[in-house]
C-alpha positions in Angstrom: -0.2 4.4 -6.7 1.4 1.4 -5.5 4.8 2.6 -5.2 3.6 5.5 -3.1 1.7 2.9 -0.6 4.8 1.1 -0.4 6.9 4.0 0.5 4.1 5.1 2.8 4.4 2.0 4.8 8.4 2.0 4.9 7.7 5.8 6.4 5.8 3.9 9.1 8.2 1.6 10.4 11.1 3.6 9.7 10.5 5.1 13.3 10.4 1.8 14.9 13.1 1.5 17.8 13.9 -1.4 20.2 11.3 0.4 23.0 8.8 1.2 20.7 8.9 -2.7 19.3 8.8 -4.1 22.8 5.9 -1.9 23.6 4.2 -3.1 20.6 4.7 -6.8 21.5 3.6 -6.1 24.9 0.2 -4.5 23.9 -0.5 -7.3 21.2 0.1 -9.7 23.9 -2.0 -8.2 26.4 -4.7 -7.7 23.9 -4.9 -11.2 23.1 -4.8 -12.6 26.5 -7.3 -10.1 27.7 -9.8 -11.2 24.9 -9.4 -14.8 26.1 -9.7 -14.3 29.5 -12.4 -11.3 29.4 -10.5 -9.6 31.9 -8.4 -6.3 30.8 -4.7 -6.5 30.9 -2.4 -3.9 29.9 1.4 -4.2 29.8 2.2 -1.3 27.5 1.5 1.9 26.2 -0.5 3.2 23.1 1.4 2.4 19.8 -0.8 5.0 18.1 -2.6 8.3 19.4 -4.5 11.2 18.0 -4.4 14.8 19.0 -7.0 17.5 17.9 -5.3 20.7 16.7 -9.0 22.5 17.1 -12.7 21.5 17.0 -13.6 24.5 15.0 -14.6 23.9 11.3 -15.6 26.1 8.4 -18.2 23.6 6.8 -21.5 22.2 8.1 -21.5 18.6 7.2 -24.9 17.2 8.4 -23.0 14.0 10.0 -20.4 15.9 11.7 -20.8 17.0 15.3 -18.7 19.7 14.7 -20.0 20.9 11.6 -23.7 20.4 12.4 -23.3 22.0 15.7 -24.3 19.0 17.8 -21.1 19.1 19.3 -21.6 21.2 22.5 -17.6 21.4 23.4 -16.1 24.8 24.0 -14.3 25.9 20.8 -10.7 26.1 21.1 -7.3 25.3 19.7 -4.7 23.2 21.2 -1.8 25.0 23.1 1.7 24.4 22.7 1.9 23.4 26.5 -0.6 20.3 26.1 1.0 19.3 23.0 4.4 19.2 24.2 3.4 17.3 27.2 1.7 14.7 25.1 4.6 14.0 22.7 6.9 13.9 25.8 4.8 11.1 27.2 3.9 9.4 24.4 6.3 9.5 21.7 8.8 7.0 23.5 6.4 4.3 22.9 4.1 5.2 20.2 5.0 5.4 16.5 1.9 6.9 14.6 0.3 10.2 15.3 -2.8 11.7 13.9 -3.3 15.2 14.1 -7.0 15.0 13.8 -10.1 14.7 15.6 -13.0 16.6 15.0 -12.9 20.2 13.2 -10.8 21.4 10.4 -6.8 21.0 11.4 -5.8 23.9 9.4 -7.7 26.3 11.0 -5.2 26.1 13.8 -3.0 29.1 13.6 0.5 27.2 13.9 -0.6 23.6 12.3 2.7 23.2 10.2 4.8 24.0 13.5 2.7 21.2 15.3 3.8 18.6 12.9 7.4 19.7 12.9 7.3 19.2 16.6 6.2 15.9 16.3 8.7 14.9 13.7 11.4 15.9 16.1 10.1 12.8 17.9 10.6 10.5 15.0 6.9 10.0 14.7 4.9 9.1 11.6 2.3 12.2 11.4 -0.9 12.1 9.3 -3.9 14.5 9.4 -7.2 14.9 7.5 -8.7 17.9 5.9 -11.6 19.5 4.0 -8.8 21.2 1.7 -10.1 24.5 2.1 -7.1 26.1 3.4 -4.6 24.7 1.3 -2.9 27.4 -1.1 0.6 28.0 -2.6 1.7 29.4 0.5 0.9 27.1 3.3 1.6 24.1 0.5 5.1 24.8 0.8 5.0 24.7 4.5 3.2 21.5 4.7 5.9 20.0 2.7 8.7 21.1 4.4 7.1 20.5 7.7 7.8 16.7 7.0 4.1 15.6 7.2 3.9 12.0 6.3 0.3 11.8 5.1 -2.4 14.3 4.0 -5.9 13.0 3.8 -8.1 15.3 1.7 -12.0 14.6 1.8 -13.5 15.2 -1.9 -17.0 14.0 -1.8 -18.3 14.8 -5.3 -16.8 15.4 -8.9 -19.1 18.7 -9.4 -20.1 21.7 -7.0 -23.9 20.4 -6.9 -22.9 17.1 -5.4 -20.0 18.3 -3.3 -21.9 20.9 -1.5 -25.0 18.5 -0.9 -23.0 17.0 1.9 -20.0 19.4 2.5 -22.5 22.1 3.3 -20.7 25.5 2.6 -17.9 24.3 0.6 -16.3 24.8 -2.8 -15.0 22.0 -4.8 -12.8 24.3 -7.0 -11.1 25.6 -4.0 -10.1 22.1 -2.9 -9.1 21.0 -6.0 -6.6 24.0 -6.5 -5.5 23.1 -2.7 -4.6 19.4 -3.9 -2.8 20.9 -6.9 -0.8 23.1 -4.8 0.4 20.4 -2.5 1.7 18.3 -5.3 3.3 21.3 -7.1 5.0 21.9 -3.6 6.3 18.5 -3.4 7.8 18.8 -7.0 9.3 21.8 -6.2 10.9 20.6 -3.1 11.6 17.1 -4.7 9.8 15.6 -1.8 7.9 12.1 -1.7 6.1 13.4 1.1 3.4 14.1 2.2 1.6 11.1 0.6 -1.6 12.8 -0.6 -4.6 10.8 -0.2 -8.2 11.7 -1.6 -10.9 10.1 0.7 -14.6 9.8 -0.8 -17.3 9.1 1.3 -19.4 6.9 -1.0 -23.2 7.7 -0.2 -26.5 7.5 -1.8 -25.9 11.0 -3.3 -22.7 10.4 -4.9 -22.3 6.7 -5.5 -22.7 7.3 -8.9 -19.6 9.2 -9.3 -17.3 6.7 -7.9 -15.9 6.1 -11.6 -15.5 9.7 -12.1 -13.6 10.3 -8.8 -11.0 7.9 -10.1 -10.4 9.6 -13.3 -10.3 12.9 -11.3 -7.3 11.6 -9.0 -5.4 10.1 -11.7 -5.7 13.6 -13.4 -4.6 15.3 -10.3 -1.8 12.8 -9.6 -2.6 11.9 -6.2 -1.1 9.2 -4.4 -4.2 7.1 -3.0 -7.8 7.1 -3.5 -10.0 5.9 -0.8 -13.7 4.9 -1.3 -14.8 5.0 2.1 -18.2 4.1 3.7 -20.1 6.9 5.7 -21.3 6.7 9.1 -24.7 7.8 9.4 -26.2 8.6 13.2 -30.0 8.0 12.9 -29.9 5.1 10.5 -32.5 2.7 11.8 -35.3 4.1 9.5 -32.6 4.6 6.6 -31.3 7.6 5.0 -30.4 8.9 1.5 -27.1 8.9 2.4 -26.8 5.2 2.6 -25.6 3.8 -0.9 -27.6 1.1 -2.5 -24.3 -0.6 -3.2 -23.7 -2.7 -0.4 -19.9 -3.0 -0.4 -20.0 0.6 0.3 -22.7 0.7 3.1 -22.1 0.1 6.6 -25.9 -0.6 7.0 -28.1 -3.2 5.5 -31.9 -3.1 5.2 -33.8 -5.8 7.1 -37.2 -7.5 6.1 -39.1 -5.2 8.6 -37.8 -2.3 6.8 -35.4 -1.1 9.7 -31.5 -1.1 8.9 -29.1 -2.6 11.2 -25.2 -2.2 11.2 -23.4 -4.9 8.9 -21.2 -6.5 11.6 -20.7 -9.4 13.5 -20.6 -8.5 17.0 -17.7 -9.4 19.3 -16.9 -8.3 22.9 -13.7 -6.9 22.0 -11.7 -3.9 20.7 -8.3 -3.4 19.6 -8.5 0.2 19.8 -8.8 0.1 23.5 -5.4 -1.5 23.5 -3.5 0.3 20.9 -4.7 4.1 20.7 -6.1 6.9 22.2 -7.4 10.2 21.5 -6.5 13.6 23.0 -8.8 16.7 22.5 -7.9 20.1 21.9 -8.6 20.9 25.6 -6.6 17.8 26.9 -9.2 15.4 27.7 -8.2 11.9 27.0 -10.8 9.7 24.8 -10.9 6.1 24.3 -11.1 6.4 20.7 -12.4 8.3 17.5 -16.0 7.2 17.9 -16.2 9.1 20.8 -17.1 12.2 18.9 -19.0 13.9 21.7 -16.4 13.2 24.4 -18.7 11.6 26.6 -16.0 8.8 27.8 -13.4 11.2 29.1 -10.6 9.0 31.1 -8.6 12.0 32.3 -6.8 15.2 31.3 -3.4 15.6 30.5 -3.3 19.0 32.0 -3.3 17.6 35.6 -2.3 13.9 34.8 0.3 11.9 33.3 -1.1 10.4 30.1 0.8 7.1 30.9 -1.1 6.9 34.3 -4.5 7.7 32.6 -3.8 5.0 30.3 -3.6 2.3 33.1 -6.3 4.3 35.3 -9.2 2.4 36.8 -11.7 4.2 35.0 -9.7 3.1 31.6 -9.7 -0.6 32.7 -13.5 -0.4 34.0 -14.2 0.6 30.1 -12.1 -2.2 28.7 -13.8 -4.6 31.0 -17.1 -3.4 29.6 -15.9 -3.8 26.0 -14.9 -7.4 26.7 -18.1 -8.4 28.4 -21.1 -6.1 27.0 -20.0 -4.1 24.2 -23.2 -3.7 22.7 -24.4 -1.7 25.8 -21.9 1.3 25.0 -23.7 3.6 22.7 -20.9 4.7 20.6 -19.6 1.2 19.8 -23.4 0.3 18.3 -22.3 2.3 15.4 -18.6 1.5 15.4 -16.9 0.0 12.0 -14.2 -1.9 14.1 -14.0 -5.4 12.0 -16.4 -4.5 9.2 -15.5 -5.4 5.9 -16.5 -2.7 3.5 
């Protein structure tokens, strides 16, 4: 697995150009100065960005706004015009594109083509999927598209545990899909995409952390990520919060209430380094804005480069620097967490 991680890192930096390097230095410098003077300075553009292929999903995961039905946004698929405009404006400055926000990206009818278009701009491209639409046919397309990283969520090692969170999901289908992608890589003599299994460690599955490691070794995936789970209504506890503190984002206080395990700081690099574009073109400050409450603009009628520097965005950054705890989505954010 270590060799795959090194190769993956080299893939990321392979897209570095002089213009992108200068932009990265501008962002790093403006962020550091902003954090010192508590005033938002912005001298560059995002070094990474996410675009949402679709906000539709086939599962009903309880902590997911899309799957649980809490997301009231209009269900839509990303159109080619919006995607092309985003790439044209952001690719000269950025290196990393995540084709995912909410929803299941492979429900987009032309997901492989989206990847191909992004790769024309020499971007590192990653996506995250629940794995139910990976099969022998599209596995070949995925490999040939040039996708750099494929994250597959597998939150249980048997059907009972898996479906207790991935409501409506079938573990066997996901396993077959992972195998199909790995076989397609072998057939095409390709090192890409890096296949990463993501295991959300929760109270319902933390007893299977050893089993998921064995499963991943048997499958031949490139990497396993044991990840902490975000819980929305965590104050009074939840069966989804694991007992092992190294996997929990929340800790129990003496009064029985749960709090986020983090040292609060009035800063956030994400506000300087990245942004999210929804399937309808709305620009959001980060991936924690799952309900699209903080829309900074829409690329259908505005330039993304102008949105990035507009007064609304800078006012939001100023609030981050001075009183981050007053922003609801920031109160459940893991930025800076060590878990």
